[in-house]
C-alpha positions in Angstrom: 25.0 -12.3 -10.7 24.3 -8.7 -10.5 24.4 -7.4 -6.9 24.1 -3.7 -7.5 21.6 -1.6 -5.7 22.4 2.0 -6.8 21.7 3.4 -10.3 19.4 0.4 -11.1 15.8 0.0 -12.1 15.0 -1.2 -8.6 16.5 2.0 -6.9 14.6 4.2 -9.3 11.3 2.2 -8.8 11.5 3.1 -5.1 12.0 6.8 -5.9 9.1 6.7 -8.5 6.7 5.3 -6.0 7.7 8.0 -3.3 7.7 10.7 -6.0 4.2 9.9 -7.4 2.8 9.6 -3.8 3.9 13.1 -3.1 3.1 14.5 -6.4 -0.4 13.0 -6.1 -1.1 13.7 -9.7 -0.6 12.2 -13.3 2.6 13.2 -14.7 4.9 12.2 -17.6 8.0 10.2 -17.7 10.1 13.4 -18.4 8.6 15.1 -15.4 9.3 12.2 -13.2 12.8 12.0 -14.3 13.4 15.7 -13.8 11.8 15.9 -10.4 13.7 12.9 -9.2 17.1 14.4 -10.6 16.3 17.7 -9.0 15.4 16.0 -5.7 18.5 14.0 -5.6 20.8 16.9 -6.5 18.7 19.5 -4.7 21.7 21.6 -3.6 22.5 22.4 -7.3 19.0 23.8 -7.7 18.9 25.8 -4.5 16.2 23.6 -3.0 18.3 22.6 0.1 21.6 23.0 1.6 22.9 19.6 1.0 22.1 17.0 -1.9 20.4 13.9 -0.8 23.1 11.6 -2.1 26.0 14.0 -1.3 28.4 15.6 -3.7 28.9 14.2 -7.2 31.0 15.9 -9.8 29.5 13.7 -12.5 25.7 14.3 -11.5 24.7 16.1 -14.7 26.1 13.3 -16.8 23.7 10.8 -15.2 20.5 12.2 -16.5 20.2 10.4 -19.8 20.9 7.1 -18.0 18.5 7.9 -15.2 15.6 8.5 -17.6 16.2 5.1 -19.3 16.4 3.4 -15.8 13.3 5.3 -14.7 11.4 4.2 -17.9 12.3 0.5 -17.1 11.4 0.9 -13.5 8.0 2.4 -14.4 7.2 -0.4 -16.8 7.9 -2.8 -13.9 5.8 -0.8 -11.4 2.9 -0.7 -13.9 3.0 -4.5 -14.3 3.2 -4.9 -10.4 0.2 -2.7 -10.1 2.0 -0.1 -8.0 1.7 2.7 -10.7 -1.3 3.5 -13.1 -0.6 4.5 -16.7 -3.1 6.7 -18.4 -3.0 7.6 -22.1 -4.3 11.1 -23.1 -3.9 13.7 -25.8 -0.6 14.7 -24.4 0.9 11.2 -24.1 1.2 8.8 -21.3 0.8 10.0 -17.9 1.7 8.1 -14.6 0.3 8.1 -11.2 0.5 6.1 -8.1 -2.1 3.3 -7.4 -3.6 2.6 -4.0 -1.1 -0.3 -3.6 1.7 2.1 -4.6 0.5 4.6 -2.0 0.3 2.0 0.7 4.0 0.9 -0.2 5.3 4.6 -0.1 3.5 5.1 3.3 5.3 1.9 4.5 8.8 3.3 3.9 9.8 4.8 7.1 13.6 5.2 6.8 15.3 8.6 7.2 16.2 8.5 3.4 12.5 8.0 2.4 11.4 10.8 4.8 14.0 13.2 3.5 13.3 12.3 -0.1 9.5 13.0 0.4 10.4 16.2 2.1 12.7 17.4 -0.7 10.3 16.2 -3.3 7.6 18.5 -1.7 10.0 21.4 -2.0 11.0 20.7 -5.6 7.1 20.4 -6.5 6.6 23.8 -4.7 9.6 25.4 -6.6 9.0 23.8 -10.0 5.5 22.7 -10.2 4.3 25.4 -12.6 7.2 24.5 -15.0 6.4 22.7 -18.2 8.5 19.5 -18.8 10.7 21.5 -21.4 11.2 24.3 -18.8 12.3 21.7 -16.2 15.0 20.3 -18.6 16.1 23.8 -19.5 16.5 24.5 -16.0 18.6 21.2 -15.4 20.6 22.2 -18.5 21.1 25.6 -17.1 22.4 24.3 -13.9 24.6 21.8 -15.7 26.3 24.6 -17.6 26.6 26.6 -14.3 28.3 23.5 -12.6 30.9 23.2 -15.4 32.0 26.7 -14.8 32.8 26.1 -11.1 
């Protein structure tokens, strides 16, 4: 039996619902992954003084695995009716459903409130970036962290 909670599709599904509620837009899997990553490790990106999950010397090595977990989480959320998938000329875009919004609004823990607060700051700072620019910024910060 697997009793893990962290770094699982379940954990990422909670992040995705909160993120899409705050974003209030249709966005790509890559943007969801990047926004979530930047939010969790916001100190490295100058968004806040302290990262949401504390210090992690291996944070940047998690990105690929987090994208895969996020993809799995989104599939489950779509099946459960908490996220809406829309196909357009640019690919598949995701948004929160009314049920997902209700779920997000029901989360009242300090962690959920802080995550939403940080997500607003991330969107404010990086909302005009393309998906490619977001990943270039993550790569730039990764290189910078290796030099510390």
